[in-house]
N, C-alpha and C positions, 0 to 999 in steps of 0.2 A: 653201655658201659665200655670202658677201655676203647675210646673212639679212635685214637691214633693207631693202635695195634690192629683193630678190626678193619680199618680203612686201607692201610698200606701193606698189610701182610696177608696175601691170599691163602696162605696155609692155615691161618687161624679162622675160626668161625665168626662171621660178622653178625653177632647177635644184637648188639645195641650200638648206636652211634649218637654222638652228642650234637644233634642238628635241630635247632629250634625248640620251642616250648612244648610242642606236642610229642616229642621223642623222650622216653623215660631215661635216656642215657645219662643226662646231667643229674637227675634225681638219684639214680642208682650209684653213680660215682660218689656223690655227696654222702649217701647212706653208708658206703664203704668207709669213707673217712671218719664219719661220726661214730660208727660201730667200733672201729679199731681204736679211736681215741677214747671212747667210753671204757673199753676193756683195759686200756693203759691206766686211766685214772682210777678205775675201780680196783685194779690189782694193787696199785700203790697204796690206796687207802685201807685195804684189807690185810696188808702184810705187816706182821708184828713179830719181832722188831724189824724195822727197815734199815738196813745198814747202807752206808754210802757205796760200798762195792756193789751190793745187789742193785741199788738204785741206778748206778752208772751202767751196769751190764744190761739191765732190763730196758733202760732208756736207749742204749745203743742198738739193741735188737729192734726196738720200735722205730728208731730213726731209719735203720736200714729198710724196714718194711715200708714205711711211708715214702722213702725216697724211690724205691722201685715202683710203688703204686703211682706216684706222681709222674714218673717218666712214662709209664704205660698209658696214663690217661691225659697226657699233655696234648694240647691242641696246636702247639707250635713246633714241636720236635718230631722229626721224622726218623723212625728207627727201622733197622733191618730185621729180617726174620731171626737171625742168630742173636741179635741184641734183645729181641722180645723174649726168646726162650731163656736167655740169661737172666733177664729181669724177673721172669716167672720163677726161675730157680731161686733167685734172691728172696722172693716172697716166702718160699717154702723154708729156706735156711733161716730167715729171721723168725718165722713162726716156731720152728723147732727150738731155736735158740731161746726164745722167750719162755717156751714151755719147760725146757730142761732146767731152768733156774729154780724150779720147785725143789730140786735136790739140795739147794743151798739156802732154802728158807723163804723163797718168794711164793706168794699165792698163785694159783693157776689162772692164767688169762685165757679162758675158754672161748671168748669172743673172737680172738685173733685167728685161730684155726677155722672158725665158722666162716669168717669173711674170706679167708684164703681159699677154702674149698669152693665157695660160691664164685670166686674170680676164675678158678680153673674150669669150672663147669661152663661159665659164660664165654670164656675166651676160646677154649679148645673145642674141637668137634666132640660129639657125644661120647664115643668110646674112650679116646685119650682123656677127656675131661673126667669121666667117671673113674678111670684108672688112677689118675693122679690125685683126684679128690678123695678116693677111697684110701689111698696110701697115707695121705695126711690124716684122715680120720682115724684109721687103725693105728698109725704111729703115735698119735696123741693119746689114744686110749691105752696103748701099751706103755708109754712113758708114765702115765698116771698110775697104771697098775703096778709098775715096778716101784714107783715112789711110795705106794701105799702098802708095800709089803711090811709086815709086822703090825699093821693095824688090824682091828677086828674085822671079821669077814663082812659084817653088815655095813661097815664104813666103805670097804672096797666095793661092795655091790652097789651101794648108794651112789658112789662116784661114777661108776660105769653106767648105771641107769640114768644118771643125770646127763652124761655126755651123749649117749646114744640118740635120744630124740633131737638134740640140737644139731648133731651131725647129719642125721636123716633129713632134717629140714634144710640144711645147707646143700644137701645133694639133690633135693626135689624142687625146691623153690626156683632155682635157675631155669628148670625146664618150663615152668609157667612163663617166665620172661622170654625164653627162646620161642615158645609157641606163640606168644603175643607178637613178637617180632616177625615170625614167619607168616602169621595171618595178615599182618599189616603189609608185608612185602607182596603176598599173593593178591591182596586187595588192590594195591597200587598197580601190580602187573595186569590184573583184570581190568581195571579202569583204563589203563593204557591200551590194552587190546580192544576194549569196547570202543574207545575213541577212534582207533585205527579202523576197526570194522565199520563204524559209523561213517567215516570218511570214504571208505571203499563202497559202502552201500549208496552213499550220496552220489559218488562218481558213476556207479552202475545205474542208479536211477536216472541220472542225467543222460547216460548213453541210451538207456531203454526208452526214455521219453523222446530223444532225438530220433531213434530208430522207428518208434511208433509213428512219429510225425511223418517221417520219410515214407513209411509203408502206407500210411493213410493218403498221402499225396499221390503216390503211385496208384493206389486203388481207385482214388477219385479220377485220376487221369484215364485209367482203363475204362471206368464206368462211362465217363464223358465220351471217350472215343467209341466205345461199343454201342452206346445208345444213340447219341446224336449222329455218329458216322453212319450207322446202319439206316436210320430213318431218313436222314438227309440224302443219302445215296439213292434210296427209293424215290424220294421226292424229286431229285434232280433228273433221274431217268424219266419219270412220268411227265414232268414239265417239258422235257425235251421232246418226248413223244407228242405231247399236246401241241407244241409249236408246229411240228410237222403235219399233224392232222389239221391244224388251223389253215395251213397253206393250201391244203387240198379240200378244204371245207368238208372234212370227213365227219359223219354224224357220231363217230365214236369219241369225238372230242369231249363231250359232256361226261362220258364214263371215266375218261382219264382224269378230268378235273376233279370229279368226285373222289376218285381213288387217291389223287394227290392231296385233297383236303383230309381224307381219312388218315393218310400217312403223317401229315402235319399234326393232326390231333393226337395220333399215337406218340409222336415225338414229344409233344408238349406233356402228355400224360407220363411218359417215361422220365422226363426231366423232373417233374414234380415228385414222382415216386422215388427217384434217386436222391433227391434232396431229403426226403423223409427217412428212407431206410437204405438207400443204395441197393435195392433189390429190384429185379426185372418186373415190369408191370404184368407180363404174361404169367410168370410163375406165382405172382400174388393171387391170381384168380384161377389158374389152370394147373393141372398136373404137368410134369415134364413131357410126357407123351403128347398131350394136347397142345402144349406150347410149341413143341418142335413141328407138329403138323401144321399149326397156324403159320409158323415161320416159313415152312415149305410153300404153303399156298400164297403167301405174300411174294415170295421169290418168283413163283410161276406166273403170278399176275403181272409182274413187272417185265419178266423175260419169258413170254409164252413159248418162245422157240426152244427153250431149254427144258429138258425133262429131268425131274428130280425124283429119285427113288429113295424112300426113307425106310430103312431096315432096322428094326428094333427087336432085341432078344433079352430075356431075363426080366428081373423085377426092377425095372428102371425107376418106377415111381416110389420105391421104398428107399432110395438113396437119401443120404442126409441132405438137408437144404443147401448147405454150402457146396456139396458136390453137384447138385442139380443146377444151381446158379452157374457154377464153373462150366459145366458141359453145355448149358444153353448158350453162354457167351462165346464159347469156342465155336459152336456150330454157326452162331450168328456172324461172328467175325470171318469165318471161312467162307460163308456164302456171300458176304459183303465183298471179300477179295475176289471171288469168282465173278461177281457182277461187275467189279471195277476193271479187272485185269484180263479175264479169260473170255474167249469166245466159244464156250463149251456148249455142246448140244445135249450132253448127258452128265448128270451129277449124281453120285452115290453118297448118301449120308447113312452110315451104319453105326449103330450104338448097341453094344452087347455087354451084358453083366453076367459074369461067371460066378457061380456060387449061390447057394440058397440063403434065404434070410430067415433067421430064427427057426430053423427046422425042428428044434426040440420043444419050442413053445415056452422056453424058460426066460425069454426076454433078452437073451444074449445072441446077437447076430453072428452069423458065420463070416469068416474072412473070404474075400474074393477079389476080383479085379474087374475094372471097367475099361473097355476098349472102344475108342471113337475113331472112325475113319471117315474123312471127307475127301472124295476123289472125283476129279473132273477129267474130261477128255479134250479140253481146249489146248490150243497151241501155247507154247511159252517161249520167252526170249531165248536167244542162243546162249546167253550167259547164265541161264538157269535161274534168274532172279525176277520174280513178279512184282516185288515191292521195291520201292526206292530205298536207299540206305537209311533215310530218315523216317521210314514208315513205322507205325506203332502197332500194327496188327499182330504180326508174329511175336513181337516182343511182349505184347499184352497177354497173348495166349500162353507163352512160356512162363510168364510171371504168375499167372493164375494157376497153372498146373503145378508149378513148383510149390506154391503155398499149401497144396493139399497132398504133397508127396508124390506127384506123378512125373511123367516124362513126355517129351514131345519130339517127334521126328517130322521134318518138313523138307520138301524138295521136289524137283521135277521128275516125271517119269521118262524113261527112254522113248524118244520119238515125239510124244505129245502127252499132255496131261500134267496134273499136279496133285500131290497127295499130302494130306495132313493126318498124322496118326498120333493119338493121345492114349496113354495108359496111366491109370491111377488106381490106388487101392479103394475098395468099397467101404471099408470101415471108417468111421462109424455110420451105421444106417439110421435112418429116421424112424421114429415110432409111428404106429399107424395113425395117430392123431395128427402128425405132421404132414401126412400125405393124403388126407381126405380131401377129395376134390370138392369144389363149390357146386352150387346148384346150377351153374351155367351149363348149357348144353355143350358137350364136348364136340370138338371139330372132327371131321372125317379125315382119316389118314389115308388119303388116296395114294395109290402107288406104293404102299407099304408091303414089303415082302419079308420072308423069313428064311434064314439059312442060305442065302444066295452069295456066291463068291464075288467079292468086289471087282476083281479083274474082268469077270464075265459080264458084269452089268455095265461097265464103262469102257469096255474094250473097243477100240476103233482100229479095225484091221488087226494086225498082230501086236499092236502097242499095248503096254500096260502102264499103270500109274503107280508111283511108289513114294512120294514124300509129301510135304505140305506147304501151305502158304500162310 
């Protein structure tokens, strides 16, 4: 209702606007015209006698009212705030003018104040609308009361009781219209927010999908590098040894070829397992302790001149599967780098888990830390870099450790040697069912010690080893 006022005057309450067939603004405006016109006609028909002066005065009051209402509801005229207030005041003046004519013999047009009160409630905010509407209601009842003086008390009471429900309806009905409008606006705003949220969710989903694809590619690249790189390095060393043995007709040639065939078979099995689940073949059958012991034996079989010491402390096999895979790959990559780049005679692989697992037996594991150190005493280049700038070994280790919330330090030791240090949180731990070893006979962890200082194990002269490869 009152479209032009509500749209162009921010000081007035935008309750109804005349936009389209679904908006009740046009209907309410039409209802205002019809009600006011009905009151005008009914008053003329019930006034006896109707003099020309009364007719002209009453018609003039109604013309003023209809003119103000028409300007307020016009779709083509833009009015200012002051003009709107003036037109609303004109409605009130026309209403009291028409009512005051009862003193000169006109019947009471009670429909006109009802419509005027409804307009004030719809146009103005709640408090001003109630104030002005109440003034019009009380003013009308007071005029009727004064005009009824001298009549029987029952007639006066009947007039007041007739007007009170009508004015009460005029004061309350617009609130239902206002509530309908507010609910519609809230629904439209909610729909707009939902559409915006859907667009944002779609954009986030696209980003997450792209990130997931990138992470999966990186993970597969690490798996390929760690599995194929490890076994192909063993295979290359063994075949090179076999060629030298062939030149000297050494009887150990057959053993090297058998070992090379075993490495090739392991490589193929690892590739197949990676395609299925991207999980290490060793850890699918063995515990982490057994898998690391086997990894050490493989290294020693390829480089028998290098001594490897495997030092394990804590509940290693209770770690979560993801942590076990990560630690296994880190050790595997570190030993592969030593085999490729170092001429070490001693290597220390130390894995320590600090903190007890489920000490209370309530199924909640205790927090702790895992420390992995891989240390060798081999010489390193003067620039301190064992890997070429394009190498993926250290990069793969750092990416793996970062995914489980850990950190990596890698670099040369003063004098000689290379150190890789990994630290990561132990939580979450695996359940006992996750760590139950298979029926396969566990490998022997030869050379395993406990509580030995890394520097003492790999020291060569006075040199120590401090970072990683």
